[in-house]
N, C-alpha and C positions, 0 to 999 in steps of 0.2 A: 640524439640527445633531445630531452624535453625542452619546451619552450623556445625552439629554434626554428626558423623557416625550413620547410621542407626542400630537399634537392629536387633537381629536374629529372631524376631518375624515377621510375614507377615504383610504388610500393606494392606489396602482395595485396595488402588490405587497407582501405581507407575507411575510417569510422567517423560518421557525423554524430557528435554528442559525446561528451566525456563525463557523463554520469556514471552510476555504478555499472549499468548495463554496458555502455560503450567501453568503459574501462575493462571489463571481463572479456568482451569479444576480442580487444586488442591483446589482452594478456594471454588468452587462450591460443590466438593466432601465434603470437610471438614464441610462445612456449613450444609450439610445434615447428619452429624454424622459420616462421613467415616473418617479413618485414611489416610493421603496422604504424600508422599515423593516426592520432586523433584530431579532430577539428571541433573547437569549443568557442562559442560567442559569449558565455557568461563565465561561471566558476567551474574549474575541474572538480568534479565531486557531485555536480547536479542537483536536481531538487531535493533528494532525500538528504543529502548532508547539510543543506542550509536552510530549506524551508519546509520540510515534511517530516520525515522518520526522526531524525536526530533532535532538532529543537522541540517537536511536539511532544516526544516521549520525555525530554528533559523537563517539560513544563509539567508533565502528567504525574512523573515518579513521586515528587514531594506529596502530591495529593493523596495517592494511594498509600503511601507510607504512613502519614498521618491518620488516615481512616483506619488501617489496620491497628495502629498503635492505640488508637482511642478505644478500640474493642477489647483491650486486654487489661485485666484488673492490675492495678498499680502504675498504669501508663496515662490515663486520660488526664490527670492532672498536669502531667509533664508536657503534654501536647496541646493543651488548652489554649485558645486564643488564635489569633489569624496567622496565616503564613506569612513569612517575611518575603513580601513580593520582590523587593530589590534584589534579595539573595537568590531567589528563584531565578529571576530574570537574568542575573549575572551568571549563574550555572548554565542556563539555557545558551547564553552567548558564547560560553566556552566550548559547549558540545557543538555549536555551529561554527567554530574556529574563527569567531568573531568575523564572519563572512570574508575570509581570506582562504585562498586555496594554496598557499605555500606548501604545506605538508603533502596535499595530493600531488602537486607538481613534482616534489622531490621523489615521491614513489614512482612517478612515471619514469623519471630520469633513471632512477635504479634499476627499474625493469627493463630499460632499453627501448622504450616506446616513444616516439617523437610526438610533439604536440604543436600544433598550429593553431594560434587564436585569431578568431574572426568568425564571419558569418559564411558557412560553407553551402554551395547550392550544386545541385547536380546539373550537368551540361552534356547530356548525352551518355552513352554507355561508358561506365568505368571511369568517368571524368568528373571531378569536382573543382568548382572555382570558388576561392576563398576571396571575399571582398577585401580589397586593400592588401591581398596576399598573393600566395602562389596558386598555380593550377596543378592539381594533383591528379594522377592517374593510378588506377589500380590494375594489377596484372591478373587477379583472381575475383575480388569481391568489394563491393562498398556495402557498409552495413549502416542502416539509419536507425540511430538509436537516440532520437530527440525527444523522446518522452512525450508528456501530455501536459496541458495547462488547463486551469479553471475556467469554466464557460459562465458567462453572465446571460441570464434568460432575459427575453425581450420585455421586460417590465418597464412601463412608462416612467421616466425620470431615473431610472437605476444607473444608467452609465454616467450621467452627470453628477450623481451624487457620489461617485468614486468610492463605492463600497469596499471593504476588505474581501480578499480572496484568501484561500488558505496560505499564501505567502504572507500577507500581511498579519493574519491571525497568529501565525507561529513567530513572527519577528518583531512584533509591536514593542515599543520601547517603555509603554506604561500600561497600567490597568485602566481600561475604560470605565467610567462610572455605571454606564447603562449600555448594554450590548444586546442587539436583536440578531439571531442566528437563523437564516433560512435554510433548512434541509436537515433531515433526520438521518443521514448516512453516518459513515464512519468519522468523517471530518466534522460534522455537526455535533455529534455526541461527545467526541473527544474535546474539541474546543469549549463546548459547554461545561463539561467537567473542570477543565483546567481554569478558564477565566472566573467561573463561579467561586471556585475555591480560593482563588487570588483576590477576591473582594467585588468583582463586578455583579451588578445586578442583570441576570441573563433571562432573556425570553427566546425559547426555541418554537419556531414556526415550521410545521410539517404538513405538506400537502396531502400525504396519504393518510392511512389509518394506523400507523405506528411507526416506530423507530426500527433502524437496522432492517429494512424490508428483504434483503437478500439472505438473511440468516433465518434459523428456526424462529418461530414466533415468540417463544418464550424468552429468547435472548433480549429483543426489544422490550418486552414487559418488565423484564427485571431491571433493565437500565433505566427505563422511564420511572419506575418506582424510585429507584436511588437518587436520580437527578431531581425529582419532585421532593423528596426528603431534604435534599441539599439546598432548596430554595430556588431552583430553576422554575420559571413559569413556563409551561407546556401547552401549546396550542396545536391540537392534532386536527387535521381535515380542514385547514384553513388555506386560502390563496392570497397572495399579495397582489393587489391591483395597481398600486402606484407608489412611488417613492419620491420624496422631496427633500432637498438640502438646499437651503436659501443662500448659504455661504461656505466657502471651502473651510472645512475644520469645524463648521457649525453643528447644531443637532440635526438628527435625521428623523424625518416623519414617515413611518411605515403605514400605508393605508390598506386595510384588508378588503377583500371583495364584499364583506359584510358591511363596510362603512367604518369599522373600528379604527382607531388610530393609535400607533404605539411611538412614542418618542424615545430616541435613543442617541447616545454619543457616537456609537459605531454600528455599523451593519455588516455583518459577515454573510456572504453568499456561498453556500456549500451544497450546490445542486447538481454537479456534474462536470465531466472532463472532455476535452477535445485533444485530438493529436496535434502535436507541434509539426505539421507537415504543410502548412499553408504557403510557406515561401522557401521551398527547398529544390525548385526546379523539377518537380515531378512531371510536369507536363513535358518535358524533354525526353522522357522515355515511356510516355503514353500513359501515364497515370494522372488522376485527378488531384490538383492541389488542395490541401486541407483534408483529405480523406484518410480513414484508417487504412493501413496497409494489409491486405489479404496475403497470408502466408501459408506454406505447408508446415509440417511439423518439425522441420528443420529450421523453420523461420526464413526460409527463402521466399521471396515475393513472387507470387504467381502472376502470370500474364507479362512478364518481361522477358525478351527474347535473350537467350544466352544464359539465363540463370545465374547472374552475377550480382544481382541485388537482394539484400537481405533486410528485413525489417524486424528489429529486436526490441523487446520491452513494451512499454505502454503503446507504441504506435501501432502495433498489430491487434490491439484490443482484446488479446486472449486472457490476460489476468493482469490487472492494473496494480501491481504490488512490486515493491523493490526486489524482494527475494525471488519472485518469479521472473523479473527481469534478468537478474544474475543467472538464474537457472537457464533461462533461454539462451543468454549469452555462452553459457558453457557448451550447450547443445550446438548453437550456431558455430561457435569457434571450432568444435570438433568436425563439423560437417565441412566448412570451408577448407580446413586443412586436409581432410579426407579427399575432398574433391580436387584439391590443388595437387595432392600426390597421386590422384587417379586410384584411390583406395575405394572398393565398393561401399557404398552408403547402406547401413543397415535399416533400409526402408521397411522391411517386412517384420522387423523386431519391435513390437509395441513399446517395450520399456528398454530399448537399445540406446546406444550412445548418441544417436543422431535423431531422436525423436522426442519432442517436449510433451510428452503424454501427460505429465502432472497437471499441465494447464487445463485440462478437461476433467481428469480424474481424481486428483489429489491436491488441490490448492489449499495451502494452510494459511490462516490469518487470525491475528490477534487484534482486538479492539481494546484499547489501554484505559478504558472508563473504570469506574468504581460501582459494580464490580466489573472485572474483565471478562470479555467474551472471546472464546477461541474456538475455531471450527476449522474442519478439514473435509474435503470431498463434498458429496452430495447432501443436501437437506432431503428431510422425507418428501417434501412435495416435489422437488427436482427428480428423485429417484422414481417416484410414481410416474411423472411425466415422461421420463425416459423408458418406461416400460418394464421396470424391474418389479419383481414380486418380492415384497419386503416386509420386515417386521421391525418396528420402533421399540426400543428398550429405553425407558427413562428411569433416573435415578435421583433421589433428593440427596444432593451433596452433603447437606447438614447431618444427614444420617451416618456419614463415614467418619471414624474416629479421628483420623488426621485433620479434617476440617473443623471439628469442634474444638481441638487443640489449637488450631491455627488462630481462631479468634472466637470470643463469645458471640452469640447470636449470629453465627455464620448462615448467610443465605446462598444457595446456589442450585444448580441442576446440571445434569449431564444426560446426553441422549446418544445412543448409537443406532444406526440404520443398518440393518443386516439384509444382505441379498440371500433370500432363502433358497434359491436354486443352487448357488455355489457355496452358501455359508461362509462368506466372507464379509468384511464391513465395507459399506459404500460411503459412510460419512460418519463423523463424531463431532459433537458440540458440547463445550463446557462453558458454563457461566457461574462465576464466583471469584472472590478475592484470591489472588495468588495462583490462578489456574494457567496462566500463559506458558509456564514451562511444562505443563502436562501436554502441551499439543504435539510435541515431536513424537511421543510414544504413538499417539493416534496416528499421525502422518506416516509412520513406519508400517503400521498395521494395514493402512488403507493402500499406501503405494506398494507394499509388498504384498497385498491380497493374502494375508496371513489367515489360514483357515481358523475358524472359531475353536475347534477342538485343539489347536496348537496353542492359541492365546491361553487356554487354561494352564499351561505349563510356564507362562510368564508371570511368575509370583510376585506381587507388588510388596514392598517393604511395609512393615507394621510399625508404628502408626503413622502413615502418610496419606495425603489427599489421594495419591495414586491407587489406594486401595478401592476406589470407585470402579476401577475395571473389573475387579473380582465380583462387586455387587451387581455390576451390568450383566457379566457373564451368568451369574446366578439368576438373574431376572430373565434372561433369554432361556436358560434351561427350563425354569419353571413354567 
């Protein structure tokens, strides 16, 4: 039963971390007839439920809904004026379950998965010690699913200034008057979108030469244009040299390498992640504390004798996304149960039940800015670096009938990257309002390696934005 201390008998599987990844490893193992226990030191449901996916998207949805309504004749007057920040924050709180995990614990109980609360640490092979709790042993596997945390760079004065990380940015109780954000990746652009729309004066500082550097360049360009139009102050190609905060809760002074100073009420650092493996007892099994866990395609940690340790989700650094962690959990759960039953692992099947191939070939991601950005697979630059012979097909989304109906003044772009030798898609990127729901069709095409000639028979309904598929295929044919 959930929320009870474990018995002295061994479990088949012990899972460290009860976020979405850990929950799915335990669930898959239990569904295969294995006993499983989750060890969690914070809230069951993990980062995604309380400080990432759910609260951040709850903050962003009113922003995009108002933006889309404002582009439709007859609606601008109805949505004029500022967002009701209190109402938006209250809805955010509801989607974060008010930072209580009762519902998640009830689900564990109904699924027959045990829960032990406390900090769990490895103590040699197949053994986990819980601080203030039981010692757990695993017959078959221990899965480390502890996720990742925000990293603070070594900027003088930064740690003492107690800046926001993604956790504080998604759970803040009020709108800051002035917010400085450091970092032009997904967290940086999403939080700039949300807090600017809620009334904050936002300055976005980016060290590189553009936003969303891991995506197609036009994605960052279009998001930058939109943020600037919304009133976000963009500073590209700048470095932060020092941060000062004289008193707790007081104003923050951000000093750039150029000597310029920016005064803010809050500072958000969104510049990277590190694995939550620094205090897990990795040294007791020959691994480096605080390191990313190197795994094979079944998510089994390499270099550990006996093959009993798995690293699933963010900790293995394959794809730091909730849905990829859950995907890996399904793969790892299947592999653990197969090995427990001594069933041959499908190691030679690239897209088989025991290989997390999508982590390298078909990772989907949506950035919930205005406009949205959605991508799957390889960018053109990545495909070329991998040695593929490619052709890139671009399409102006505004030229598609469904987009022009969706909103006046629609701006967007689509790209598909084609492997010329096999004539299959290696990657697809969409940028534009409402395009997040287009992504799964692209994911199926990339993961399924659907031939271009067969895609011609997937007829998009008219008049929808999905008709962009027909336009891209026509562009490839021409």
